[in-house]
C-alpha positions, 0 to 999 in steps of 0.5 A: 917896716915900710919907709917913706920914699923921701928917706929911701932914694936908692929903692925909689930911684926907678920910680922917680925915673919913671915919673920923669920919663912919663912927664917927658913923654920919653918912651926910651927912658920909660922902657929903660925903667923896666926889665925885659920880662916885666909883668903887669898885673891889673887885678880889677881888670885881669884881661888887661894884664900882660908880660913884656917891656915891648908891650908896655912900650906900645901901651904907653906910646898909645897913651902919649898919642891919645893924651898929648899933654899928659902929666903924671904925679906920684902923690906918695910912695913907701918902700917895703923891701923890694916893693915900692908902693906908689899913689899916682895921678895922671891927667890931661886932655885927649885928642878928642878934647875930653878930660883924662884923669886917672888915680890909684895905686901901683905896687912895683917890684924892683930888682937891679934898679928895674921894675920886674912887675907891677900890680896896678890899681889905677882907673879913670875917675868918673867924670861927674866926680872929678 
């Protein structure tokens, strides 16, 4: 039975560490949240899926460089065994002065306090709809 994350800090500790590292733009702390053989699946954009913590780190270095004021918020989360379901909002302004807004859900698989895989259902919000 899923539980609210506020009641289950042991299972969502890595989620909170990840959120803080993203808001601090701390690549080392962010990378430490993930297993070495981490797998990222993007079911609605399969070509964006990848394996490896190094690739995750490279991707986030690019995001931080492109959106230098990026802020990330976990809006809600719930724990189901070794999975953490989380709703996200990421916003900021790109280096080309465009508004950046992404929303959606990420389902994390956690083992030994590290994320071993994630299924991302996040995408940019249509500019006319934000």
